[in-house]
Every structure is written in C-alpha cells, then in structure tokens.
C-alpha positions, 0 to 999 in steps of 0.5 A: 844176109842181113837187111842192112847187107841188102840195102846197102848192096844194091844202093850204097856206094853205086859200085854195082850199076843195074844197067838191065832193066824191063817192064812186065804186066803182073795180075794187071799191074806194071812191075819195072825190074832193074837188074844186072844179070840177063838170066833174072832178066829171062826168068821175069820174061818167062812167067810174066808177059813183057811190055817193052817200050811202054811208059808210065807208072809203075805199081811195083819196082825192083833192083835185083842184084847178082852179087859175084862174092856170093856162093850159094848154091843148090840145095836151096835153103828153105825160104825164112821171112820177117816181118816188121810193119811195112817191111819183110825181109825174105832170106833164101838161105847163102842163095839171097835175099829180098827186102819189100817195102810194102809202102813205098811199092819197092824190092831190093834182093841181092842173090848169088850166080848159081841162084840167078841162073836157077830160072825153075827157081825163080819161076816156082819161088822167088816170083810168086812168094814176091807176087803174094807177099806184095800183092795186097798194096799193089791192087792184087787179090789172090785167093786160095781157089783154082780157075780154068778156062774155055773160050776165053771165061773163067771156072773158078773151084774155090772151097776147102784144103781138101776138097779136091780143087787140084785134081778135078782141074787137071782132070778139067784141063784132060777135057779141053779146058785151059788151066790157070790154076789150080792151087791160088788165083789172083784178082784185078778189077777193070771197072766193075768187073773181075780179072783171074791171072795165072802163073806157070807154076808147077800143079800140086797134087797128093800122093793120092793123086796117082789113083786117077792119072798113070802119068804120074808114075814116074814122077817123083813126091817131094816136101812142097814148100809147105812142107805137105808131101807131094807130086809137083808137076808142069801139067803142061809137059805132064799131061799135055793140056793147054795152060793158059794166064789170063781169064774174064771169069764167068762160072762161080763154084765151091766144091764141098765133099759130102756123103751122099752120093751123086752130085747135087748143084746148089744156087748161093747168095753172092754174100754167102760166096763173098763171105767164103772169100773174104774170110780167108784172106790173109791180115794186112800190116797196118801200115797197107791196112786201107788197100783192104777196102781194094780187095773187098771191091775186087771180091765183091765184082767175083761175086757179082754173078751167079754162085753154086755150091757143088757137093759130091761123094763121086771120083774125079772124072764123073765131076769134071763131066758134071762140071763140064756139062755145067758151063756148056748149059 
C-alpha cells in the first residue's frame, strides 16, 4: 500500500464514510478517532481512557478505515517506516498502513478486516507505535525508563539497556507496587509537575528471567518488535500483579550494575539526571524541532526532586527489597 493509496482511499471521493467517532485521553492529550469499524474502536477503548461526550480541541485526529478489499491476514509483517520531513509512513505489510502528519497532527490509516479484528496487535503494536511516533508533536515526552506505583505515587527507574529494569519492575510489582511500565514511560507536564503515563502492553523479559520467575515455564520465547528474543507476557495475567496507567512521580532512581557487593544509594544532582534523560531523546524532524523545548521542560519538571543512583550486584529480589525500603523511608 502506498502513501497515495492510503490518502485516496480514506479521503478521496467519500466512497467509504467513517461514521463512528470517539474521544480518548492519551498520555494527557486528547485524541479524536473516526472509523468504520467497531473492532478498532474497541481496541482504543481497551488501551486508552475514553471521554465520551467531551467537547473542545483535540491534539490528534485519526481516520482509521477498514477496507474490505484488503486481504491481509496473520502473521503480520514486521512494521516498516519511511519519513520525509513532517510525514511518517508506517506500513504493516498487506494488513494496512498509516500516514502520520506530525505538523498537522493528523493520522490516516487503512487496514484489512483481519488486522482490524486483531485487538492484541492494536494494543501491543499499532497504538504504541503511533504514540511513540507522534508524541513529540503532541507535547509528550517518551523516556526509556520503568515506572511502578504505590498509593498513586510513582517510582521512576532509569538506567542503560541491560540494567535489568524490566525484571526489577516485575519483582517490585510482586511486592505490592502497581506495574505501570517496564520499558517506555510517557510524560506530560501539568503546571510545574510532570505526570507519568503507561500503556496496557506486555512486559518484555529476556530469556534469563526464567531464573527469577518460574511462572514463565510454559511461556514462549519469540522475537520482539526490535528482533530481540524475549518473553512478552501480560504482567497481570502471568504474575497476578496490579496495573496502573497514570501516576505522579515521586522517586527517581537510576539503576546501575557494579562489580562491588551489596547496594549503594548515592544522590546525584538534578542537572545530572536531566542530562541522562535528555541524551536519550530521539532527533526530531526540522518541521517540529520547536517541540524539543517542551520535552526538555517536561524533563526538568521530572528531575525537580531528589534524584538517586542505585549501584548493585544483587539478584532482583534483593534490589527490590532495598527499593521498597527506600520508598517508605
């Protein structure tokens, strides 16, 4: 499917109306979706908070059309992306495609009936990709960190890839924290405060996680979206933990592995924490480069608190115990 076909099919001659409409709150921003498929609307409802009856401006408008002439069936091809200035084209093989206009904050997509019915694919792939691609243009800041919640207050866990954030996130969730995210957390700003948002997506655990979680015995290892072999499981279904999709961050800890025994908490400056997060931000297209200022302001709001590094060489259960004590002190 080409960009031209994607545009023409939905907007060309009005042949295919989109009679279903709904509004949702997504990481603090308002989205309006129009579609001709109740299945797509259901996937949105299972992923985001619906705001039926709300009026006023919206940050992103989506037109999602199911074309009965498309015959795409599972298994779905690996997503393919092309970018040109403020336009991003996301192709999902014969199953469909999206054209994302970051400047106009508009999304147009066409999908096969089979892809429209695949709610798991929408919740785990299509909608997270859409949020990730469009976030900067909406004033949302995605950061590579985990987030756990206790009594509405968030524990943000930063750290390099391989620091064990996902394993630690599940371990903490088994110790009376609610699970919000293990990989990407989305931040918005309300006044001087940062707010953290998650999606009801699977947790991704590397193969060695079975050493810590016997519940994974019957789970399957498979290539994840980035090609990495991993267990991808619903933390609620697999581990029986609670899930949260929103919190006010309170604690900010960067996790680092060390050769020293034990654990060591040490304070770092807000400037150091800011640098660690800011260096991870992806480059923005020139057409929306002005949104970088908003992202940096959101990070400043996030690090405007005590910031810590936890260095350790301990199993996840011991580190989780230390973090749980830290959040009570």
